[in-house]
N, C-alpha and C positions, 0 to 999 in steps of 0.2 A: 591423358598426355604426360603429366609430371613422373607416371610410374614409369615410364619407358627410359628416363633420363638417368643418365649415370655421370656425365661431367657437366660440370657448370663451369663457365669462362665468366669474370666480372671484371670489368674495365672501371677501376674507381676513380672517382674525381672529388671535388670539394662539394658538389650539390647534388649532381644528377649522374647516377650509374646505371650501365647498361650490363646486362646479365644475357648469356646464350648457353643454352643448354644442349646437350648432344645425347645420342644414345648411343650404343656399344658399338655402332657401326660407322658413327660419324656424322650422323645426320642430323640437322638442326630440328629439335623438337619444341624448344622453349625460348621465346627471345622478349625481354621484357625491358622497359624503362623505369628507373625507380628513382624518387627522392632519396636523400640522406635517413630521412625520416621512417622511409617504409622499406629501407633493405633489411636490419636486422629481422623483423618478423618476417618478412618472405622468407629469408635463409631458415629460420626456425621451423616454419611450415614443411617444408621439403623433406624428403627421403633423404636418406645417407647417400651423399654423391661426394665424388672428388670437386674440389673446388680449386680453381686455377686462377691466381693473380699476378700481375707483374709487380715486381718488387720496385716500390716508388714510394713517395711521400703519403704514408697513411698505410700502406699496406701490412706494415708489421701490427699495427691496431686492429685492422679490421681481420687479419687472418686469426689473432688471439680471440676476438669476438666471434667469429664463424666457429671457431674449434670449441668453443663453449656451448653451443649448440649440438656438436656430434661430428659434423662432417670432417673429414680428411681436408687439410689446406696446404697447398703447395705454391711458393713462390718463385716466378722465375724472372731472372733481367731483361728487361725491354729487348737488348740486342737480340735475344735468343728467340724472340716471338715476333719480331719484326717481319722474318720470311715467310711467317705463315698467312700475313694479311694479304687477302687475294687480289684486291683491286685499290679505287680510291679510298685513303684512310679515312676513317671516321670511327667514332664511339663505338658503335654497334658493330661494326667489322673488326675491330679491335678485339672487343669479347670474344666474338668468334675464333679468333685468331688464336688468343688465349687458350680457349677450351680445347681447339685442336694442337696446340703446342703441348701442352700439360699431359695428354694423353702417350707423347712420343718417348720410346723407351732409353733413348740417348740424352734427353734433355737434362741438363744440370741444373738444380734446384737451389736456392736461397734458404738457408735456415730460419726460421721465424723467431725473432728476439724478443724475448720477455722484457716487462717494463724496466726491470732495473739495469739490462744490458743497454738499453737505449737511453738511460737516463746516464750511465756512466759514459756513454760515447759522445752524448752531448756535452758534458764536462770536459772530456778530452779536446772536444774541437774547439770549445769556446777557450780553454787554455791555451792550445795552439796559437790561436787567433792573438790572444793577449800578448803571448810570448813574440809572435810576429811583430806585433805593434811597437811593442818596448824595444827590441833591436833597431827598429825603424828610427824611432826616436832618437836613441843614444847616437845611430850613426849620423842622423843630422845634425845633430849639436857637435857630433865631432867636427863634420863638414864645415858648420859655422864658424868654429873655434880656428879651424885649420885657415880659413879664408883671410883672418887677422893673425896670424902668426903663430896660433897657442896649439901646440900639438900635446894632445893627453893619450896615455895608454891606451891601446885597443881593448875593447871588451867590456861587457856589462858589468862583470863582478870588477873591473879596475875603475870603471867610472863610477860605480856606488863607493869606493874608497875615496874617492875626491871629496873633500869637503866644500861643497857650495860657497861658503864664505870665502875660500882660497881663490878660487876661480874669480869671484866677483873682484876681492883684493886686487888680484894680477890686472883685471881688466880696467879699474878705476885707477889704481896707482902707479902700475908700472908704465914708466915714461916710454917704454921701447916698443910697447904693444900701442898701435895706432888705430883704436877702432872706432867706429863711429859711434856716437853718443845714443843715436837712435836704436842702434842693435843690442844694446846692455839690456834693456828690459825683455827683450826676446829670451833672453838666455837667463832670466832671475827667476 
């Protein structure tokens, strides 16, 4: 049965994986539910086949691992696989839809990222999140100071140039500023 298989669609998950193999005519010739531990040995035993995977969390890792055993691996965006799901969605039907979608000549594929590319992308995501949080914090302090009549220049760079002691001195000793004493520790 495995000798007839030309395409393998794998629905990846955290613990349980579903694999569906098809022959060159699109007939299902292989259907298996595999644990995470059993997946790599199973792929290593297969003849050279085209493996299709949805591009989701962990897909690039698994694509690299499968390529190490020799088969060609192609990743597809989930929205391009969805039209091939035949009826009620479940993991086995998803794997079948993946196997069918990977054979389509007009299918658009996602390039497999290597480990370095994923690490750089992770660094960029974390950096963007930190920049967003910093901007939100500066805007919040601007708003809190503005509530008490203190207007400071806009922008993170201008905010950094303001000495903290200057702001505290203004809050504590300027008689024109009527700030609630409970608010001072929030800004300090």
